[in-house]
C-alpha positions as CSV (number, residue, x, y, z in Angstrom):
1,M,15.6,-11.3,30.4
2,R,13.6,-8.3,31.7
3,R,14.9,-6.1,28.8
4,K,13.8,-8.8,26.3
5,I,10.3,-9.1,27.7
6,K,10.0,-5.3,27.7
7,G,11.2,-5.2,24.1
8,I,8.8,-7.9,23.0
9,L,5.8,-6.3,24.8
10,N,6.6,-2.9,23.2
11,G,6.9,-4.6,19.8
12,I,3.5,-6.1,20.2
13,I,2.0,-2.8,21.3
14,A,3.6,-1.0,18.3
15,S,2.2,-3.5,15.8
16,V,-1.3,-3.8,17.4
17,S,-1.6,-0.1,17.9
18,Y,-0.8,0.6,14.2
19,G,-3.3,-2.0,13.2
20,T,-6.1,0.1,14.8
21,N,-6.0,2.6,11.9
22,P,-9.2,1.2,10.4
23,L,-10.9,1.0,13.8
24,F,-10.9,4.8,14.1
25,A,-10.9,5.8,10.4
26,L,-13.9,3.8,9.2
27,P,-16.4,5.3,11.7
28,L,-15.4,8.8,10.5
29,Y,-16.0,7.7,6.9
30,S,-19.4,6.4,7.8
31,K,-20.3,9.9,9.1
32,G,-19.3,11.4,5.8
33,I,-15.9,12.8,6.8
34,G,-13.6,12.6,3.7
35,V,-10.1,11.0,3.6
36,N,-8.2,14.3,3.4
37,S,-10.1,15.7,6.4
38,V,-9.6,12.5,8.5
39,L,-5.8,12.6,7.8
40,F,-5.6,16.3,8.4
41,Y,-6.9,15.8,11.9
42,R,-4.7,12.8,12.5
43,Y,-1.5,14.6,11.5
44,A,-2.4,17.9,13.0
45,F,-3.2,16.5,16.4
46,A,-0.2,14.1,16.3
47,V,2.2,17.0,15.4
48,V,1.0,19.1,18.3
49,I,1.0,16.3,20.9
50,Y,4.2,14.6,19.7
51,G,6.0,18.0,19.4
52,I,5.2,18.9,23.0
53,W,6.2,15.4,24.1
54,I,9.7,15.3,22.4
55,K,10.4,19.0,23.1
56,F,9.5,19.4,26.7
57,F,9.6,15.8,28.0
58,K,12.3,14.1,26.0
59,K,14.2,17.4,25.6
60,T,14.9,16.8,21.9
61,S,16.2,19.8,20.0
62,L,14.0,20.5,16.9
63,K,16.6,22.7,15.2
64,I,17.4,21.9,11.5
65,N,19.1,23.6,8.6
66,W,17.6,24.4,5.2
67,K,19.2,21.4,3.5
68,E,17.8,19.1,6.1
69,G,14.4,20.9,5.8
70,L,14.2,20.3,2.0
71,W,14.8,16.6,2.4
72,L,12.4,16.3,5.3
73,L,9.8,18.1,3.2
74,L,10.2,15.5,0.5
75,F,10.0,12.6,3.0
76,G,7.0,14.2,4.6
77,L,5.2,14.3,1.2
78,L,6.1,10.7,0.5
79,F,5.0,9.6,4.0
80,S,1.7,11.5,3.9
81,G,1.1,10.3,0.3
82,S,1.4,6.8,1.6
83,S,-1.1,7.5,4.3
84,L,-3.5,9.2,1.8
85,T,-3.5,6.3,-0.7
86,L,-3.9,3.7,2.0
87,F,-6.8,5.4,3.7
88,D,-8.4,6.1,0.4
89,A,-8.1,2.3,-0.4
90,F,-10.4,1.6,2.7
91,N,-13.2,3.0,0.6
92,Y,-12.8,0.3,-2.0
93,I,-11.5,-2.9,-0.3
94,D,-11.7,-4.3,3.2
95,A,-9.4,-2.5,5.5
96,G,-7.8,-5.7,6.9
97,L,-6.9,-6.9,3.4
98,A,-5.6,-3.5,2.5
99,C,-3.2,-3.5,5.5
100,T,-2.1,-7.1,4.5
101,I,-1.3,-6.1,1.0
102,L,0.5,-3.0,2.3
103,F,2.8,-5.3,4.2
104,V,4.6,-6.1,0.9
105,Y,6.6,-2.8,1.1
106,P,9.8,-4.5,2.3
107,I,9.9,-6.4,-1.0
108,M,9.5,-3.1,-2.9
109,V,12.4,-1.8,-0.9
110,A,14.5,-4.7,-2.0
111,I,13.5,-4.2,-5.6
112,I,14.3,-0.5,-5.5
113,M,17.7,-1.2,-3.9
114,A,18.4,-3.7,-6.7
115,L,17.3,-1.4,-9.5
116,F,18.9,1.9,-8.3
117,F,21.6,1.0,-5.8
118,K,22.9,-2.2,-7.5
119,E,22.0,-4.4,-4.6
120,K,22.1,-8.0,-5.6
121,V,18.7,-9.7,-6.0
122,S,19.0,-12.9,-4.0
123,F,17.2,-16.2,-4.3
124,V,15.4,-15.3,-1.0
125,T,14.1,-12.1,-2.6
126,I,12.8,-14.0,-5.6
127,C,11.1,-16.6,-3.4
128,S,9.5,-13.8,-1.3
129,I,8.1,-12.1,-4.4
130,I,6.7,-15.4,-5.7
131,L,5.1,-16.2,-2.3
132,T,3.5,-12.7,-2.0
133,T,2.3,-12.7,-5.6
134,I,0.6,-16.1,-5.0
135,G,-0.9,-14.8,-1.8
136,I,-2.4,-11.7,-3.5
137,Y,-3.8,-14.0,-6.2
138,M,-5.4,-16.1,-3.6
139,L,-7.1,-13.0,-2.1
140,Y,-8.5,-12.2,-5.5
141,K,-9.9,-15.7,-6.0
142,G,-10.9,-16.2,-2.4
143,G,-14.2,-14.4,-2.5
144,A,-12.7,-11.1,-1.2
145,S,-14.0,-7.9,-2.6
146,L,-10.8,-6.7,-4.2
147,N,-11.7,-3.6,-6.2
148,P,-8.8,-3.0,-8.7
149,R,-8.7,0.7,-7.8
150,G,-8.4,-0.2,-4.1
151,V,-5.6,-2.7,-4.8
152,G,-3.8,-0.1,-7.0
153,L,-4.1,2.5,-4.2
154,V,-2.6,0.0,-1.7
155,F,0.3,-0.7,-4.0
156,A,0.9,3.0,-4.5
157,S,0.9,3.4,-0.7
158,A,3.4,0.6,-0.3
159,L,5.6,2.1,-3.1
160,L,5.6,5.6,-1.5
161,Y,6.4,4.1,1.9
162,A,9.2,2.0,0.3
163,L,10.7,5.2,-1.3
164,Y,10.5,6.9,2.0
165,I,12.4,4.1,3.7
166,V,15.0,4.0,1.0
167,G,15.5,7.7,1.2
168,V,15.8,7.9,4.9
169,K,18.4,5.1,4.9
170,N,20.5,6.4,2.0
171,V,20.4,10.2,2.1
172,K,23.4,11.2,4.1
173,I,22.1,14.6,5.1
174,V,19.3,13.1,7.3
175,K,21.1,10.0,8.5
176,H,22.3,11.7,11.7
177,I,18.9,13.1,12.6
178,K,17.3,11.5,15.7
179,A,14.4,9.3,14.9
180,D,11.9,11.2,17.0
181,K,12.9,14.6,15.5
182,L,12.8,13.1,11.9
183,T,9.3,11.7,12.6
184,F,8.1,15.0,13.9
185,Y,9.2,16.9,10.8
186,V,7.9,14.2,8.5
187,M,4.4,14.5,10.0
188,L,4.7,18.3,10.1
189,F,5.6,18.6,6.5
190,G,3.2,15.8,5.6
191,L,0.4,18.1,6.7
192,I,1.1,20.3,3.6
193,L,-0.4,17.6,1.3
194,Y,-3.8,17.6,3.1
195,I,-3.8,21.4,3.4
196,V,-3.4,21.8,-0.3
197,N,-5.9,19.0,-1.1
198,L,-8.4,20.7,1.1
199,K,-7.7,24.0,-0.7
200,F,-5.9,25.5,2.2
201,C,-8.5,24.1,4.7
202,T,-11.5,25.9,3.0
203,E,-12.9,22.4,2.3
204,L,-12.0,21.0,5.7
205,Q,-15.0,19.1,7.2
206,F,-15.5,19.9,10.8
207,L,-16.1,17.2,13.4
208,Q,-19.6,17.4,14.6
209,S,-19.8,15.1,17.7
210,P,-17.7,14.1,20.7
211,F,-17.5,10.6,19.1
212,Q,-15.9,12.0,16.0
213,W,-13.4,14.1,18.0
214,L,-12.6,10.9,20.0
215,C,-11.9,9.0,16.8
216,A,-9.7,11.8,15.5
217,F,-7.7,12.0,18.7
218,A,-7.4,8.2,18.9
219,L,-6.0,8.2,15.3
220,A,-3.3,10.7,16.4
221,I,-2.4,9.0,19.6
222,I,-2.8,5.2,19.2
223,P,-1.7,4.2,15.7
224,T,0.6,7.2,15.4
225,I,2.3,8.4,18.6
226,I,2.1,5.2,20.7
227,S,3.2,3.1,17.7
228,L,6.2,5.4,17.0
229,E,7.4,5.4,20.6
230,T,6.9,1.7,21.3
231,I,8.6,0.5,18.1
232,T,11.7,2.6,19.0
233,I,11.8,0.9,22.4
234,A,11.3,-2.5,20.8
235,I,14.2,-2.1,18.4
236,K,16.4,-0.9,21.2
237,F,15.7,-3.9,23.5
238,V,15.2,-6.8,21.1
239,G,16.6,-5.6,17.8
240,S,15.2,-5.1,14.3
241,T,14.7,-8.8,13.5
242,T,12.3,-9.6,16.4
243,T,10.6,-6.2,15.9
244,A,10.1,-6.9,12.2
245,I,8.6,-10.3,12.9
246,L,6.2,-8.8,15.5
247,G,5.2,-6.3,12.8
248,A,3.1,-9.1,11.3
249,L,0.6,-8.4,14.0
250,E,-0.3,-5.1,12.4
251,P,-2.3,-6.5,9.4
252,L,-3.7,-9.3,11.6
253,T,-5.0,-6.6,14.0
254,A,-6.6,-4.7,11.2
255,I,-8.2,-8.0,9.9
256,F,-9.5,-8.8,13.4
257,F,-11.3,-5.5,13.8
258,G,-12.5,-5.6,10.2
259,V,-14.1,-9.0,10.7
260,T,-15.5,-8.6,14.2
261,L,-16.7,-4.9,14.0
262,F,-17.2,-4.1,10.4
263,G,-18.4,-7.4,9.0
264,E,-15.5,-7.9,6.5
265,Q,-15.3,-11.3,4.8
266,L,-12.9,-14.0,5.9
267,T,-12.7,-17.4,4.1
268,I,-10.2,-20.2,4.3
269,R,-8.7,-19.2,0.9
270,I,-8.3,-15.6,2.1
271,C,-6.6,-16.9,5.2
272,I,-4.2,-18.9,3.1
273,G,-3.5,-15.8,0.9
274,I,-2.8,-13.7,4.0
275,L,-0.4,-16.3,5.4
276,L,1.5,-16.5,2.1
277,I,1.9,-12.7,2.0
278,L,3.1,-12.6,5.6
279,S,5.4,-15.6,5.1
280,G,7.0,-14.1,2.0
281,V,7.7,-10.7,3.6
282,L,9.0,-12.1,6.9
283,F,11.2,-14.6,5.0
284,L,12.8,-11.7,3.2
285,V,13.1,-9.4,6.3
286,T,14.6,-12.0,8.6
287,N,17.1,-13.1,5.9
288,K,18.2,-9.6,5.1
289,I,18.6,-8.6,8.8
290,R,20.5,-11.9,9.5
291,K,22.9,-11.1,6.7
């Protein structure tokens, strides 16, 4: 019973902590810090802190060969591309709604597996797609400010993350790599995208105040390192099903902060749309894991 409680608590912490991305990103945007600079600081700080943590405290070996490195480079670019498009979407649509729409990535995983790996499209998958489609339509018609470019960026983010998940699950070369080491290299190689976008850091915007430094460090620690560590513990103690269900708290957390701190809109119709999206995704996730 104690293990189950510990697992549930860690699952809650993982989801809630990841949902704090807008809480720390939006104040930096308001001070004129661009998306690439924000994510550069997030990834750079996370790589240093997480690298020290797993190397010297968890005693994880960071040795890889060149074949593993090439795949990890690809996964890093997919992962950082997903972060870039999501954070850019915050400039166009409410952050809470962006995180809710992003939650459709498990359905994209199912579609990719069906198209390229001949996985059967089940009745549950079809129902989940219908539910989430209706949910997104409800968001559009519910008075929410859903800029088409913002929605497109969120779907691009979900697609890139879905490709990342499919790759990690199906590429044999990286299957044996421990989760913490894989995450470290994904973040490390993911930095390349922001370095290039910032023209090798010549366009990097420097943080000007203690508050901005606090937000950048918080992005690296709370929705990145804490979320990664606690979700690993949750899966270990209560399994993937319960952890996936608790993952619904992530967009709800983003919505909570968006409404209470940033004045984002929330109507009954938007709430119904959010519930339909979460229901469709959780219906698919729980069914696939049960099978």
